[in-house]
N, CA, C and O atoms as a GROMACS GRO file, in nm:
protein
  424
    1UNK      N    1  -3.272   1.603   3.071
    1UNK     CA    2  -3.214   1.694   2.966
    1UNK      C    3  -3.121   1.618   2.878
    1UNK      O    4  -3.045   1.526   2.907
    2UNK      N    5  -3.143   1.674   2.773
    2UNK     CA    6  -3.030   1.617   2.655
    2UNK      C    7  -2.895   1.668   2.655
    2UNK      O    8  -2.875   1.787   2.681
    3UNK      N    9  -2.806   1.593   2.630
    3UNK     CA   10  -2.661   1.634   2.644
    3UNK      C   11  -2.639   1.749   2.529
    3UNK      O   12  -2.689   1.750   2.416
    4UNK      N   13  -2.558   1.835   2.581
    4UNK     CA   14  -2.528   1.955   2.472
    4UNK      C   15  -2.398   1.914   2.399
    4UNK      O   16  -2.298   1.872   2.458
    5UNK      N   17  -2.405   1.927   2.292
    5UNK     CA   18  -2.316   1.901   2.196
    5UNK      C   19  -2.272   1.983   2.065
    5UNK      O   20  -2.346   2.011   1.970
    6UNK      N   21  -2.131   2.018   2.080
    6UNK     CA   22  -2.118   2.099   1.974
    6UNK      C   23  -2.011   2.015   1.876
    6UNK      O   24  -1.905   1.963   1.910
    7UNK      N   25  -2.068   2.017   1.755
    7UNK     CA   26  -1.976   1.952   1.656
    7UNK      C   27  -2.045   1.987   1.507
    7UNK      O   28  -2.144   2.057   1.487
    8UNK      N   29  -1.971   1.924   1.416
    8UNK     CA   30  -1.999   1.969   1.282
    8UNK      C   31  -2.131   1.871   1.250
    8UNK      O   32  -2.124   1.748   1.249
    9UNK      N   33  -2.258   1.949   1.221
    9UNK     CA   34  -2.363   1.884   1.184
    9UNK      C   35  -2.373   1.888   1.025
    9UNK      O   36  -2.308   1.972   0.962
   10UNK      N   37  -2.437   1.816   0.975
   10UNK     CA   38  -2.466   1.812   0.834
   10UNK      C   39  -2.618   1.836   0.806
   10UNK      O   40  -2.705   1.767   0.861
   11UNK      N   41  -2.645   1.929   0.727
   11UNK     CA   42  -2.792   1.965   0.703
   11UNK      C   43  -2.816   1.961   0.537
   11UNK      O   44  -2.727   1.983   0.455
   12UNK      N   45  -2.940   1.932   0.511
   12UNK     CA   46  -2.977   1.904   0.381
   12UNK      C   47  -3.069   2.036   0.369
   12UNK      O   48  -3.149   2.072   0.455
   13UNK      N   49  -3.044   2.104   0.243
   13UNK     CA   50  -3.147   2.213   0.194
   13UNK      C   51  -3.276   2.144   0.155
   13UNK      O   52  -3.267   2.034   0.102
   14UNK      N   53  -3.403   2.202   0.179
   14UNK     CA   54  -3.517   2.138   0.156
   14UNK      C   55  -3.568   2.215   0.014
   14UNK      O   56  -3.674   2.189  -0.043
   15UNK      N   57  -3.476   2.308  -0.025
   15UNK     CA   58  -3.503   2.350  -0.156
   15UNK      C   59  -3.446   2.294  -0.268
   15UNK      O   60  -3.505   2.255  -0.369
   16UNK      N   61  -3.301   2.292  -0.239
   16UNK     CA   62  -3.211   2.229  -0.352
   16UNK      C   63  -3.146   2.061  -0.348
   16UNK      O   64  -3.098   1.986  -0.433
   17UNK      N   65  -3.173   2.052  -0.211
   17UNK     CA   66  -3.135   1.915  -0.160
   17UNK      C   67  -2.980   1.935  -0.137
   17UNK      O   68  -2.933   1.824  -0.110
   18UNK      N   69  -2.885   2.028  -0.137
   18UNK     CA   70  -2.751   2.045  -0.126
   18UNK      C   71  -2.725   2.026   0.032
   18UNK      O   72  -2.797   2.074   0.120
   19UNK      N   73  -2.611   1.949   0.052
   19UNK     CA   74  -2.574   1.926   0.187
   19UNK      C   75  -2.482   2.053   0.252
   19UNK      O   76  -2.384   2.102   0.196
   20UNK      N   77  -2.525   2.084   0.353
   20UNK     CA   78  -2.447   2.216   0.429
   20UNK      C   79  -2.395   2.168   0.560
   20UNK      O   80  -2.465   2.112   0.644
   21UNK      N   81  -2.259   2.194   0.573
   21UNK     CA   82  -2.197   2.144   0.693
   21UNK      C   83  -2.164   2.275   0.786
   21UNK      O   84  -2.101   2.373   0.745
   22UNK      N   85  -2.217   2.260   0.919
   22UNK     CA   86  -2.214   2.381   0.990
   22UNK      C   87  -2.152   2.343   1.136
   22UNK      O   88  -2.209   2.246   1.188
   23UNK      N   89  -2.056   2.394   1.205
   23UNK     CA   90  -2.032   2.391   1.346
   23UNK      C   91  -2.135   2.453   1.438
   23UNK      O   92  -2.164   2.572   1.421
   24UNK      N   93  -2.189   2.388   1.527
   24UNK     CA   94  -2.287   2.450   1.618
   24UNK      C   95  -2.332   2.364   1.720
   24UNK      O   96  -2.313   2.243   1.715
   25UNK      N   97  -2.393   2.420   1.814
   25UNK     CA   98  -2.467   2.334   1.927
   25UNK      C   99  -2.581   2.259   1.870
   25UNK      O  100  -2.632   2.295   1.764
   26UNK      N  101  -2.627   2.146   1.943
   26UNK     CA  102  -2.714   2.059   1.905
   26UNK      C  103  -2.860   2.126   1.924
   26UNK      O  104  -2.953   2.097   1.849
   27UNK      N  105  -2.875   2.226   2.043
   27UNK     CA  106  -2.993   2.318   2.045
   27UNK      C  107  -3.028   2.415   1.968
   27UNK      O  108  -3.141   2.462   1.970
   28UNK      N  109  -2.929   2.457   1.886
   28UNK     CA  110  -2.963   2.573   1.783
   28UNK      C  111  -3.041   2.532   1.677
   28UNK      O  112  -3.056   2.413   1.649
   29UNK      N  113  -3.105   2.647   1.602
   29UNK     CA  114  -3.185   2.630   1.511
   29UNK      C  115  -3.093   2.596   1.386
   29UNK      O  116  -2.980   2.642   1.373
   30UNK      N  117  -3.164   2.497   1.280
   30UNK     CA  118  -3.074   2.469   1.178
   30UNK      C  119  -3.059   2.588   1.078
   30UNK      O  120  -3.160   2.657   1.062
   31UNK      N  121  -2.952   2.619   1.012
   31UNK     CA  122  -2.910   2.720   0.913
   31UNK      C  123  -3.001   2.722   0.802
   31UNK      O  124  -3.068   2.623   0.774
   32UNK      N  125  -3.007   2.828   0.739
   32UNK     CA  126  -3.086   2.853   0.597
   32UNK      C  127  -2.990   2.843   0.495
   32UNK      O  128  -2.875   2.885   0.510
   33UNK      N  129  -3.037   2.781   0.374
   33UNK     CA  130  -2.954   2.775   0.252
   33UNK      C  131  -3.051   2.793   0.132
   33UNK      O  132  -3.153   2.724   0.133
   34UNK      N  133  -3.028   2.884   0.020
   34UNK     CA  134  -3.128   2.940  -0.050
   34UNK      C  135  -3.239   3.006  -0.028
   34UNK      O  136  -3.327   3.022  -0.112
   35UNK      N  137  -3.243   3.055   0.109
   35UNK     CA  138  -3.341   3.140   0.170
   35UNK      C  139  -3.450   3.030   0.232
   35UNK      O  140  -3.553   3.068   0.287
   36UNK      N  141  -3.422   2.916   0.220
   36UNK     CA  142  -3.520   2.811   0.274
   36UNK      C  143  -3.453   2.726   0.378
   36UNK      O  144  -3.332   2.701   0.374
   37UNK      N  145  -3.551   2.671   0.492
   37UNK     CA  146  -3.481   2.595   0.598
   37UNK      C  147  -3.412   2.476   0.561
   37UNK      O  148  -3.423   2.432   0.447
   38UNK      N  149  -3.338   2.417   0.652
   38UNK     CA  150  -3.258   2.312   0.620
   38UNK      C  151  -3.286   2.208   0.742
   38UNK      O  152  -3.316   2.241   0.857
   39UNK      N  153  -3.272   2.093   0.700
   39UNK     CA  154  -3.311   1.973   0.815
   39UNK      C  155  -3.179   1.890   0.819
   39UNK      O  156  -3.087   1.889   0.738
   40UNK      N  157  -3.196   1.826   0.928
   40UNK     CA  158  -3.041   1.732   0.963
   40UNK      C  159  -3.060   1.630   0.870
   40UNK      O  160  -3.167   1.572   0.854
   41UNK      N  161  -2.947   1.606   0.803
   41UNK     CA  162  -2.930   1.477   0.718
   41UNK      C  163  -2.891   1.368   0.797
   41UNK      O  164  -2.806   1.388   0.884
   42UNK      N  165  -2.948   1.233   0.778
   42UNK     CA  166  -2.931   1.152   0.884
   42UNK      C  167  -2.896   1.023   0.782
   42UNK      O  168  -2.956   0.917   0.796
   43UNK      N  169  -2.803   1.039   0.688
   43UNK     CA  170  -2.754   0.902   0.595
   43UNK      C  171  -2.648   0.847   0.675
   43UNK      O  172  -2.596   0.917   0.762
   44UNK      N  173  -2.611   0.731   0.656
   44UNK     CA  174  -2.531   0.633   0.704
   44UNK      C  175  -2.385   0.646   0.659
   44UNK      O  176  -2.349   0.627   0.543
   45UNK      N  177  -2.305   0.678   0.757
   45UNK     CA  178  -2.151   0.698   0.712
   45UNK      C  179  -2.087   0.588   0.811
   45UNK      O  180  -2.129   0.546   0.919
   46UNK      N  181  -1.977   0.558   0.741
   46UNK     CA  182  -1.866   0.464   0.825
   46UNK      C  183  -1.936   0.317   0.867
   46UNK      O  184  -2.031   0.265   0.809
   47UNK      N  185  -1.870   0.269   0.975
   47UNK     CA  186  -1.920   0.133   1.014
   47UNK      C  187  -1.986   0.140   1.126
   47UNK      O  188  -1.974   0.241   1.195
   48UNK      N  189  -2.072   0.028   1.166
   48UNK     CA  190  -2.134   0.034   1.305
   48UNK      C  191  -2.046  -0.021   1.407
   48UNK      O  192  -1.968  -0.113   1.382
   49UNK      N  193  -2.057   0.040   1.536
   49UNK     CA  194  -1.964  -0.020   1.626
   49UNK      C  195  -1.987  -0.166   1.649
   49UNK      O  196  -2.098  -0.219   1.637
   50UNK      N  197  -1.860  -0.238   1.687
   50UNK     CA  198  -1.887  -0.383   1.718
   50UNK      C  199  -1.825  -0.416   1.839
   50UNK      O  200  -1.740  -0.340   1.886
   51UNK      N  201  -1.854  -0.511   1.891
   51UNK     CA  202  -1.807  -0.577   2.025
   51UNK      C  203  -1.746  -0.685   2.010
   51UNK      O  204  -1.796  -0.766   1.931
   52UNK      N  205  -1.636  -0.714   2.072
   52UNK     CA  206  -1.574  -0.868   2.068
   52UNK      C  207  -1.605  -0.925   2.194
   52UNK      O  208  -1.578  -0.879   2.305
   53UNK      N  209  -1.671  -1.042   2.162
   53UNK     CA  210  -1.725  -1.115   2.280
   53UNK      C  211  -1.622  -1.183   2.348
   53UNK      O  212  -1.512  -1.198   2.293
   54UNK      N  213  -1.648  -1.233   2.480
   54UNK     CA  214  -1.564  -1.309   2.561
   54UNK      C  215  -1.571  -1.476   2.525
   54UNK      O  216  -1.503  -1.562   2.580
   55UNK      N  217  -1.653  -1.495   2.439
   55UNK     CA  218  -1.675  -1.633   2.416
   55UNK      C  219  -1.582  -1.695   2.321
   55UNK      O  220  -1.573  -1.642   2.211
   56UNK      N  221  -1.498  -1.819   2.351
   56UNK     CA  222  -1.414  -1.854   2.253
   56UNK      C  223  -1.426  -2.014   2.285
   56UNK      O  224  -1.464  -2.056   2.394
   57UNK      N  225  -1.390  -2.100   2.173
   57UNK     CA  226  -1.369  -2.233   2.210
   57UNK      C  227  -1.228  -2.278   2.155
   57UNK      O  228  -1.210  -2.286   2.033
   58UNK      N  229  -1.128  -2.308   2.243
   58UNK     CA  230  -0.986  -2.319   2.198
   58UNK      C  231  -0.942  -2.427   2.284
   58UNK      O  232  -0.957  -2.429   2.406
   59UNK      N  233  -0.880  -2.524   2.206
   59UNK     CA  234  -0.789  -2.624   2.271
   59UNK      C  235  -0.657  -2.582   2.266
   59UNK      O  236  -0.599  -2.550   2.162
   60UNK      N  237  -0.603  -2.581   2.389
   60UNK     CA  238  -0.457  -2.547   2.405
   60UNK      C  239  -0.373  -2.628   2.439
   60UNK      O  240  -0.375  -2.672   2.553
   61UNK      N  241  -0.274  -2.670   2.341
   61UNK     CA  242  -0.183  -2.798   2.357
   61UNK      C  243  -0.044  -2.780   2.438
   61UNK      O  244   0.020  -2.863   2.502
   62UNK      N  245  -0.019  -2.638   2.413
   62UNK     CA  246   0.101  -2.611   2.475
   62UNK      C  247   0.081  -2.490   2.533
   62UNK      O  248   0.005  -2.407   2.483
   63UNK      N  249   0.160  -2.465   2.665
   63UNK     CA  250   0.137  -2.335   2.748
   63UNK      C  251   0.049  -2.375   2.852
   63UNK      O  252   0.066  -2.475   2.921
   64UNK      N  253  -0.061  -2.283   2.862
   64UNK     CA  254  -0.147  -2.293   2.988
   64UNK      C  255  -0.239  -2.432   2.972
   64UNK      O  256  -0.358  -2.416   2.944
   65UNK      N  257  -0.198  -2.536   2.986
   65UNK     CA  258  -0.260  -2.647   2.975
   65UNK      C  259  -0.299  -2.695   3.113
   65UNK      O  260  -0.294  -2.617   3.208
   66UNK      N  261  -0.338  -2.824   3.128
   66UNK     CA  262  -0.370  -2.894   3.257
   66UNK      C  263  -0.249  -2.911   3.338
   66UNK      O  264  -0.140  -2.886   3.287
   67UNK      N  265  -0.257  -2.951   3.457
   67UNK     CA  266  -0.138  -2.971   3.543
   67UNK      C  267  -0.070  -3.098   3.496
   67UNK      O  268   0.044  -3.111   3.540
   68UNK      N  269  -0.110  -3.190   3.422
   68UNK     CA  270  -0.060  -3.306   3.401
   68UNK      C  271  -0.004  -3.295   3.255
   68UNK      O  272   0.052  -3.392   3.203
   69UNK      N  273  -0.021  -3.183   3.195
   69UNK     CA  274   0.029  -3.157   3.073
   69UNK      C  275  -0.044  -3.180   2.950
   69UNK      O  276   0.003  -3.155   2.840
   70UNK      N  277  -0.171  -3.233   2.971
   70UNK     CA  278  -0.281  -3.261   2.891
   70UNK      C  279  -0.342  -3.129   2.830
   70UNK      O  280  -0.351  -3.022   2.890
   71UNK      N  281  -0.383  -3.153   2.694
   71UNK     CA  282  -0.445  -3.010   2.650
   71UNK      C  283  -0.568  -2.965   2.737
   71UNK      O  284  -0.642  -3.043   2.796
   72UNK      N  285  -0.580  -2.831   2.736
   72UNK     CA  286  -0.700  -2.800   2.824
   72UNK      C  287  -0.795  -2.691   2.722
   72UNK      O  288  -0.748  -2.600   2.653
   73UNK      N  289  -0.916  -2.722   2.732
   73UNK     CA  290  -1.030  -2.628   2.647
   73UNK      C  291  -1.057  -2.506   2.732
   73UNK      O  292  -1.104  -2.515   2.846
   74UNK      N  293  -1.024  -2.389   2.671
   74UNK     CA  294  -1.096  -2.280   2.723
   74UNK      C  295  -1.218  -2.232   2.632
   74UNK      O  296  -1.230  -2.245   2.511
   75UNK      N  297  -1.308  -2.172   2.724
   75UNK     CA  298  -1.448  -2.121   2.669
   75UNK      C  299  -1.464  -1.987   2.660
   75UNK      O  300  -1.552  -1.937   2.589
   76UNK      N  301  -1.374  -1.912   2.737
   76UNK     CA  302  -1.375  -1.762   2.743
   76UNK      C  303  -1.228  -1.712   2.745
   76UNK      O  304  -1.131  -1.778   2.783
   77UNK      N  305  -1.228  -1.570   2.693
   77UNK     CA  306  -1.117  -1.509   2.679
   77UNK      C  307  -1.056  -1.467   2.803
   77UNK      O  308  -0.935  -1.449   2.810
   78UNK      N  309  -1.140  -1.448   2.910
   78UNK     CA  310  -1.101  -1.391   3.043
   78UNK      C  311  -1.034  -1.515   3.121
   78UNK      O  312  -0.941  -1.500   3.200
   79UNK      N  313  -1.084  -1.623   3.092
   79UNK     CA  314  -1.036  -1.751   3.158
   79UNK      C  315  -0.904  -1.790   3.124
   79UNK      O  316  -0.820  -1.825   3.207
   80UNK      N  317  -0.883  -1.784   2.981
   80UNK     CA  318  -0.748  -1.785   2.929
   80UNK      C  319  -0.647  -1.680   2.969
   80UNK      O  320  -0.529  -1.710   2.988
   81UNK      N  321  -0.689  -1.568   2.982
   81UNK     CA  322  -0.603  -1.446   3.033
   81UNK      C  323  -0.567  -1.480   3.172
   81UNK      O  324  -0.449  -1.474   3.208
   82UNK      N  325  -0.672  -1.518   3.258
   82UNK     CA  326  -0.646  -1.539   3.427
   82UNK      C  327  -0.525  -1.645   3.423
   82UNK      O  328  -0.424  -1.621   3.490
   83UNK      N  329  -0.534  -1.760   3.349
   83UNK     CA  330  -0.444  -1.846   3.368
   83UNK      C  331  -0.300  -1.812   3.308
   83UNK      O  332  -0.195  -1.844   3.363
   84UNK      N  333  -0.310  -1.744   3.192
   84UNK     CA  334  -0.179  -1.695   3.133
   84UNK      C  335  -0.118  -1.608   3.258
   84UNK      O  336  -0.006  -1.639   3.301
   85UNK      N  337  -0.185  -1.508   3.311
   85UNK     CA  338  -0.141  -1.401   3.410
   85UNK      C  339  -0.092  -1.491   3.501
   85UNK      O  340   0.029  -1.487   3.523
   86UNK      N  341  -0.170  -1.587   3.568
   86UNK     CA  342  -0.128  -1.675   3.688
   86UNK      C  343   0.021  -1.750   3.660
   86UNK      O  344   0.099  -1.773   3.753
   87UNK      N  345   0.047  -1.784   3.531
   87UNK     CA  346   0.164  -1.840   3.493
   87UNK      C  347   0.259  -1.733   3.490
   87UNK      O  348   0.376  -1.771   3.484
   88UNK      N  349   0.240  -1.609   3.494
   88UNK     CA  350   0.348  -1.514   3.490
   88UNK      C  351   0.369  -1.460   3.335
   88UNK      O  352   0.466  -1.387   3.316
   89UNK      N  353   0.294  -1.487   3.238
   89UNK     CA  354   0.308  -1.459   3.118
   89UNK      C  355   0.262  -1.307   3.088
   89UNK      O  356   0.184  -1.246   3.161
   90UNK      N  357   0.316  -1.257   2.978
   90UNK     CA  358   0.270  -1.119   2.933
   90UNK      C  359   0.226  -1.136   2.790
   90UNK      O  360   0.242  -1.237   2.721
   91UNK      N  361   0.158  -1.003   2.750
   91UNK     CA  362   0.118  -0.995   2.627
   91UNK      C  363   0.163  -0.849   2.574
   91UNK      O  364   0.125  -0.745   2.627
   92UNK      N  365   0.243  -0.856   2.472
   92UNK     CA  366   0.289  -0.728   2.416
   92UNK      C  367   0.375  -0.646   2.514
   92UNK      O  368   0.382  -0.523   2.512
   93UNK      N  369   0.452  -0.740   2.612
   93UNK     CA  370   0.524  -0.641   2.689
   93UNK      C  371   0.443  -0.599   2.811
   93UNK      O  372   0.501  -0.528   2.893
   94UNK      N  373   0.316  -0.634   2.835
   94UNK     CA  374   0.246  -0.581   2.941
   94UNK      C  375   0.284  -0.650   3.076
   94UNK      O  376   0.299  -0.772   3.080
   95UNK      N  377   0.297  -0.579   3.178
   95UNK     CA  378   0.327  -0.640   3.316
   95UNK      C  379   0.210  -0.702   3.364
   95UNK      O  380   0.112  -0.627   3.373
   96UNK      N  381   0.196  -0.811   3.395
   96UNK     CA  382   0.069  -0.874   3.472
   96UNK      C  383   0.065  -0.821   3.611
   96UNK      O  384   0.165  -0.794   3.678
   97UNK      N  385  -0.062  -0.808   3.651
   97UNK     CA  386  -0.106  -0.750   3.774
   97UNK      C  387  -0.180  -0.852   3.853
   97UNK      O  388  -0.302  -0.835   3.860
   98UNK      N  389  -0.132  -0.952   3.913
   98UNK     CA  390  -0.207  -1.067   3.971
   98UNK      C  391  -0.283  -1.017   4.085
   98UNK      O  392  -0.377  -1.085   4.126
   99UNK      N  393  -0.249  -0.884   4.152
   99UNK     CA  394  -0.302  -0.852   4.279
   99UNK      C  395  -0.482  -0.804   4.220
   99UNK      O  396  -0.578  -0.800   4.297
  100UNK      N  397  -0.488  -0.775   4.081
  100UNK     CA  398  -0.615  -0.742   4.050
  100UNK      C  399  -0.691  -0.836   4.005
  100UNK      O  400  -0.798  -0.807   3.951
  101UNK      N  401  -0.649  -0.967   4.019
  101UNK     CA  402  -0.737  -1.068   3.970
  101UNK      C  403  -0.808  -1.147   4.072
  101UNK      O  404  -0.756  -1.195   4.173
  102UNK      N  405  -0.943  -1.157   4.034
  102UNK     CA  406  -1.034  -1.238   4.150
  102UNK      C  407  -1.006  -1.386   4.141
  102UNK      O  408  -1.067  -1.458   4.063
  103UNK      N  409  -0.911  -1.428   4.222
  103UNK     CA  410  -0.886  -1.573   4.210
  103UNK      C  411  -0.988  -1.666   4.271
  103UNK      O  412  -0.973  -1.787   4.256
  104UNK      N  413  -1.098  -1.616   4.341
  104UNK     CA  414  -1.203  -1.697   4.381
  104UNK      C  415  -1.297  -1.731   4.275
  104UNK      O  416  -1.381  -1.817   4.302
  105UNK      N  417  -1.299  -1.679   4.162
  105UNK     CA  418  -1.368  -1.663   4.048
  105UNK      C  419  -1.315  -1.781   3.944
  105UNK      O  420  -1.364  -1.792   3.831
  106UNK      N  421  -1.207  -1.870   3.994
  106UNK     CA  422  -1.152  -1.966   3.912
  106UNK      C  423  -1.219  -2.091   3.917
  106UNK      O  424  -1.179  -2.186   3.849
   0.00000   0.00000   0.00000
């Protein structure tokens, strides 16, 4: 079963090509305009959603380095975040929650 959605839909008139906006449920029939039926307009609007990946390639020279103080290379954001949290660092005032970290994945 399709999800029921109540939102503003954009329809295009099949006669004059004018765009008509109407708040309605997705299962309702399209409205009429100029006495003719309309159809959903499917033009592109806005940007496509993006995903920020976990992969990075960073050589850290200060801060979460190796135990002997030599620079350490991090290949993922989560690895760098785990190490910073282990050190007790915060980001933008966030309180770290070390009890939520799975230390066995280290």
